Residue, then its C-alpha position, 0 to 999 in steps of 0.5 A: m500500500f502507499k505510505t509516507d515517502p521513506a528516508t533516502p540514504d545519501l549513497f549512490i547505491t541504496p542498500v536493500a534494507d532502505v529500498f522502498i516497498r509499495n504493494h497495490l494488492e494487500s500482502h505479497p504472494r508467498l512464492d517458492r522458487a522450486t515450484w515457480s514458473l514463468t509462462v510466455e503465451g498469446l501471439v507467439e509461435r511457441p508458448v514457453r514455460l520456464d522454471f527458475p533454473a531455465v531462467l538462470g541458463l539464459p544470457q544474463t545482464r547487469l545494470t544500475a538504475v533509478h527505481e522510482c514510485f510514481g505515487n498513488p494512482l488515485h492521487p497522481t499529482v501529489p508530490t512524492r519522492a520514493v526513490t532508490n538507485v539499485e544494481w539489478a541482475g537478470v535476463p534480458l526480456s528479449a532473450v525470453l521472447e526469442l524463445a517464444g517467437p512473437l508473431p508479426e501481429a503482436r504489438h503489445i506485451w502484458l506483464e502479470g504478477a502473482d499478487t491479487g486483491d482489491f484496489g480502487g473499488e475493484s475486487g479480485v484483480s491481479y497486477l497487470k501492466d502493458l508496454p509497447l513490444d518494441d520498447a519492452r524488447s529493447g529495455v526490460v530486464l527480468a531481474h532475480t538479483m538486487n545489489g548482489e542478493p536474491l530478490h527479497p519477498d517484498h521486492g518481487y521474489p523470485l523474478r520481477a520485471v525492471a523497466p529502467l527508464m520508466f516509473g516503478t509501476n511498470s516493473v511488475k513484481w512476482l512475475t509469472r505470466i507474459v502475454l503477447a497481444a495485438d492490443r492493450p488490455d482494459h484493466i484497472f492498472t493499465t487504462r483506468l489508473y496510471t494515466r495522465v495528461l502531460p503539459g501541452e497535451s490534451e489526451a491521457r497517456p499511460v504513465r511510463e517515462k520518468d519525469v525529471c526530478s531531484k531530491l535533497l539528501s544532505p543535510g537531512d530534512g528537519s535536521a540541526v546543522p552547525a552554522g557556516s559553510r555547508e555542502l547541500a547535496g542530493y541526487a537528480w534523475s530522469s528518463t534521460e540525462v539531467t543537464s543541470v540542477e539549481v539550489a535556492v536557500d530561503d528567498e535567494d535566487w537559484r544557483p547552479a550546483a555542480l552535477d555529476r554526468r550520467g554514465p552508460d546506465p540510467s542511474w541518478q546523478r549527484f549534485r552539490l553546492r556549498r553555501d554559508l548558512a547563517p544561524g537560524p531556520h532555513r528553507i532549501r530547494c532543488r530544481a533539475t532540468d533534463s536533456a529533453g528541456r523538461v524542468q521541475p515545476l515549482t508546485g502543482d505536480r508529483n515532481a514539484v521541486h523538493e524542499i527541506h527545512v533545517v536549523a543552523e545552530p551557532a557555535a557554542 
């Protein structure tokens, strides 16, 4: 279920114990790797059923990627900062699809988890997401490992999808079924929730590509720090590279922060700015811009600029 955003440690790789947990459908399923299987069906030449050893026998890959919750789909504009940066290991989805052989009329891929329950006034639903087949084939990983450890039950054990450029809602946990189809499924989590109208557009589209966003991590929100020179730092991320981050203290102008470049993986990027903090309370904000020209809004949307409050204490 959706809870208050968890604290994010100021580390490039988020420890597993600090990775947020979001469940739509009550408690997670209890799956046994020894009896679990994944089916691939629908518009394919050869329906496939894979057990866990078969998954491990396929080509493996690794990547480090930002993992971000879009937020509560019943309240899609409420600002949220449930975000982590994680090392994943698993099988490229393309390797699994190659075994099944998608038919030419297949245009979409449906990913279904083993979790079922009630949500948004509907009962007995499963967790189902869909993606364009070409996008899924080129970027999705079926992960069995997080930060070098087997997935924990809360994070999708034994296998989950990871769509690294998209919001976490598309990274289906407890994956058990893949369907190739000509059309999108009509489902609470595909066409009725997790849709939005982007600025400058008139039609709703599925929630997929990550927004440009940033989060201040040092100092921590609500903390007391020594007055004087202080590094203000955090991380910024997007579906593409972040090109700049600005920081504002109290009512002063925005100032450019130093920003690390993004490497070959879709990881987050650290930013930092050293400022003098006079004794007393301070409001500190950060705002990111990405290579697509998107800028975090000041207010009014889920990725509105992040704001923290600290108190600078004079030396004793």
